[in-house]
C-alpha positions in Angstrom: -78.2 23.4 -133.5 -81.1 24.9 -133.9 -84.5 25.1 -132.4 -85.7 24.4 -135.6 -82.9 21.6 -135.9 -84.2 20.0 -133.4 -87.8 19.6 -133.6 -87.6 18.2 -137.7 -85.0 16.0 -135.8 -87.6 14.5 -133.8 -89.8 14.8 -135.6 -88.1 12.7 -138.4 -86.7 10.1 -135.7 -90.4 9.7 -134.6 -91.6 9.1 -138.1 -88.7 6.7 -138.8 -89.4 4.3 -136.5 -93.6 4.4 -137.1 -92.7 4.2 -141.0 -94.5 7.1 -141.3 -92.1 9.7 -142.5 -94.3 10.4 -146.3 -97.5 10.5 -144.3 -96.3 13.0 -141.9 -95.1 14.8 -144.6 -98.5 14.9 -147.0 -100.4 15.5 -143.6 -98.0 19.1 -142.4 -98.1 20.0 -145.8 -101.8 19.7 -146.0 -101.7 21.5 -142.3 -100.0 24.2 -143.5 -102.0 24.5 -146.8 -105.0 25.1 -144.7 -103.4 27.4 -142.5 -102.4 30.0 -146.1 -106.0 29.2 -147.5 -108.1 30.7 -144.0 -106.7 33.9 -142.3 -109.0 33.3 -139.4 -107.7 29.7 -138.4 -103.9 31.3 -139.5 -104.8 34.0 -137.2 -106.4 31.2 -133.9 -103.1 28.9 -135.1 -100.1 31.9 -134.8 -102.2 34.0 -132.3 -100.6 34.1 -128.7 -104.3 35.5 -126.8 -105.4 31.8 -127.9 -105.3 29.6 -125.0 -102.5 26.0 -125.0 -106.1 24.1 -124.2 -108.5 26.0 -126.7 -105.4 25.6 -129.5 -105.2 21.8 -128.4 -108.6 21.1 -129.2 -108.7 22.4 -132.6 -105.9 20.6 -133.5 -107.3 17.2 -132.7 -110.1 18.3 -134.6 -108.7 19.8 -137.7 -106.1 17.2 -137.5 -108.4 14.8 -137.5 -107.7 11.9 -139.9 -104.4 12.4 -139.7 -101.1 10.7 -138.1 -100.8 10.9 -134.3 -97.4 11.9 -135.1 -98.5 14.5 -137.2 -101.2 15.9 -134.4 -99.2 15.1 -131.4 -96.0 17.4 -133.2 -98.3 20.1 -133.5 -99.7 20.4 -129.7 -95.8 20.6 -128.8 -95.3 23.4 -130.9 -98.2 25.0 -129.5 -97.7 23.6 -125.9 -93.9 25.4 -126.3 -95.1 28.3 -127.9 -93.2 27.6 -130.9 -95.8 28.0 -133.2 -93.9 30.6 -135.8 -91.4 27.7 -136.9 -93.7 25.2 -138.4 -92.8 26.3 -141.1 -89.0 26.3 -141.0 -90.0 22.8 -139.4 -91.7 21.1 -141.7 -89.3 22.7 -144.4 -86.5 21.2 -143.1 -88.3 17.9 -141.9 -88.9 17.9 -146.5 -85.0 17.7 -146.5 -84.5 15.2 -144.0 -87.4 12.6 -146.3 -86.1 12.9 -149.3 -82.8 12.5 -148.5 -83.5 9.4 -146.4 -85.7 8.6 -148.7 -82.9 9.0 -151.9 -84.7 12.0 -154.1 -83.2 15.2 -154.7 -85.1 18.1 -156.3 -83.9 19.9 -159.1 -85.4 22.9 -160.5 -84.4 23.8 -164.0 -85.0 26.8 -166.0 -84.8 27.1 -169.9 -85.7 30.3 -171.8 -88.5 28.1 -173.9 -90.7 25.2 -172.9 -88.9 21.6 -172.2 -90.3 19.0 -174.2 -91.0 15.4 -171.8 -87.9 13.4 -173.8 -85.9 16.3 -173.0 -87.2 16.4 -169.8 -86.4 12.7 -169.0 -83.0 12.9 -170.6 -82.0 15.9 -168.0 -83.6 13.9 -165.4 -81.9 11.0 -166.0 -78.1 12.6 -167.2 -78.6 14.8 -163.6 -79.6 11.2 -161.9 -76.1 10.1 -163.4 -73.7 13.1 -161.6 -75.9 12.3 -158.6 -75.0 8.7 -158.2 -77.9 7.4 -158.9 -80.5 9.8 -156.6 -83.8 9.4 -157.5 -84.6 13.2 -159.5 -87.7 16.0 -159.2 -87.6 17.8 -161.5 -89.0 20.8 -162.0 -89.1 22.8 -164.5 -90.0 26.7 -165.6 -89.5 28.8 -168.3 -88.1 32.4 -167.9 -86.9 33.9 -172.0 -84.5 36.5 -170.8 -82.2 33.8 -169.4 -82.2 33.6 -173.7 -81.0 29.9 -173.7 -79.0 27.2 -171.8 -80.4 26.3 -168.7 -79.9 27.4 -164.7 -79.9 25.0 -162.3 -81.0 25.0 -159.0 -80.6 21.8 -156.1 -80.5 22.6 -152.4 -78.0 24.8 -152.0 -76.2 25.4 -155.1 -76.4 26.9 -158.1 -75.1 26.2 -161.7 -75.7 28.7 -164.4 -75.5 27.8 -167.9 -77.5 29.9 -169.1 -76.7 32.1 -172.3 -77.3 35.7 -170.5 -74.9 33.9 -167.5 -72.5 33.4 -169.6 -72.3 36.7 -171.5 -72.7 38.4 -167.9 -69.4 36.6 -166.9 -68.1 37.7 -169.7 -68.9 40.9 -169.8 -67.4 40.5 -165.8 -64.2 39.2 -167.0 -63.6 42.3 -169.7 -63.9 45.1 -167.2 -61.7 43.0 -164.1 -59.3 42.8 -167.1 -59.9 46.6 -168.8 -60.4 45.4 -172.1 -64.3 47.6 -172.2 
């Protein structure tokens, strides 16, 4: 098991026990966003020249109002000099939370903007396919796919675009020496 998974699973277990799965996830995302917005804060958090004690004090101040689990988790990362893993741990933790809560995020790319009605139909259809899991739909537009849609969820990709079909047809023709 990787160090990222070890940290994520430990945090998940503690947060589940305290019934704070979503609160801790929100806190961590907020903390990451603060790091991204401030180059100074980012250098401070990830920098090796800052003492452990200084980082712990800064984390206390930065996480005021957040779950004590979040604060303690960030301190443990710093104590073990594993700050560079924070984004990966948060990503893995989020996957665990979403899985535990029965949610799945699905990205849908279409050639044109989808109406709200069409989004809802797609969401319902995917939920049936995924056996009733709650589907969180993220949509984007790429006119280059010509028509149809491309679906991404977890580590799967389903290309139902016209461009994808045309490329598949081209590959098949090349393999058979038709072109």
